[in-house]
C-alpha positions as CSV (number, residue, x, y, z in Angstrom):
1,X,-14.8,-8.6,16.3
2,X,-15.5,-9.4,20.0
3,X,-12.9,-11.1,22.1
4,X,-14.1,-14.2,23.8
5,X,-12.4,-15.1,27.1
6,X,-12.9,-18.8,26.4
7,X,-10.8,-18.7,23.2
8,X,-7.3,-20.0,23.3
9,X,-4.3,-17.7,23.4
10,X,-3.6,-18.5,19.7
11,X,-7.2,-17.6,18.7
12,X,-7.1,-14.3,20.6
13,X,-3.7,-13.5,19.0
14,X,-5.2,-14.2,15.6
15,X,-8.2,-11.8,16.3
16,X,-5.8,-9.1,17.4
17,X,-3.6,-9.6,14.4
18,X,-6.6,-9.4,12.1
19,X,-7.7,-6.2,13.8
20,X,-4.4,-4.4,13.2
21,X,-4.2,-5.6,9.6
22,X,-7.6,-4.2,9.0
23,X,-6.7,-0.9,10.7
24,X,-3.5,-0.6,8.6
25,X,-5.4,-1.4,5.4
26,X,-8.4,0.9,6.0
27,X,-6.6,3.5,8.1
28,X,-5.9,6.1,5.4
29,X,-6.8,9.7,6.2
30,X,-4.4,10.6,9.0
31,X,-4.4,10.4,12.7
32,X,-8.0,11.7,13.3
33,X,-9.4,9.0,11.1
34,X,-7.4,6.3,12.9
35,X,-8.4,7.5,16.3
36,X,-12.1,7.4,15.3
37,X,-11.7,3.9,13.8
38,X,-9.8,2.7,16.9
39,X,-12.5,4.1,19.2
40,X,-15.3,2.4,17.3
41,X,-13.5,-0.9,17.1
42,X,-11.7,-1.2,20.5
43,X,-14.2,0.6,22.8
44,X,-17.6,0.3,21.3
45,X,-17.6,-2.9,19.3
46,X,-15.1,-5.2,20.8
47,X,-15.0,-3.7,24.3
48,X,-11.3,-4.6,24.6
49,X,-10.7,-1.1,26.2
50,X,-12.6,1.5,28.0
51,X,-12.9,5.0,26.7
52,X,-10.5,6.2,29.5
53,X,-7.9,3.5,28.7
54,X,-7.9,4.5,25.0
55,X,-7.4,8.2,25.8
56,X,-4.5,7.7,28.2
57,X,-1.1,8.8,26.9
């Protein structure tokens, strides 16, 4: 799921909603599993965030 800057606001919101629905559905296993899944999806695959942005409190 990569975010495309040319998409409309509605389409980007749908992508974000789909991501969080998938995270909630597949995110069993506690916080460590969620962090690893979020890192893979948000930093490496979609590049919505940098590694530093994800690790900030």
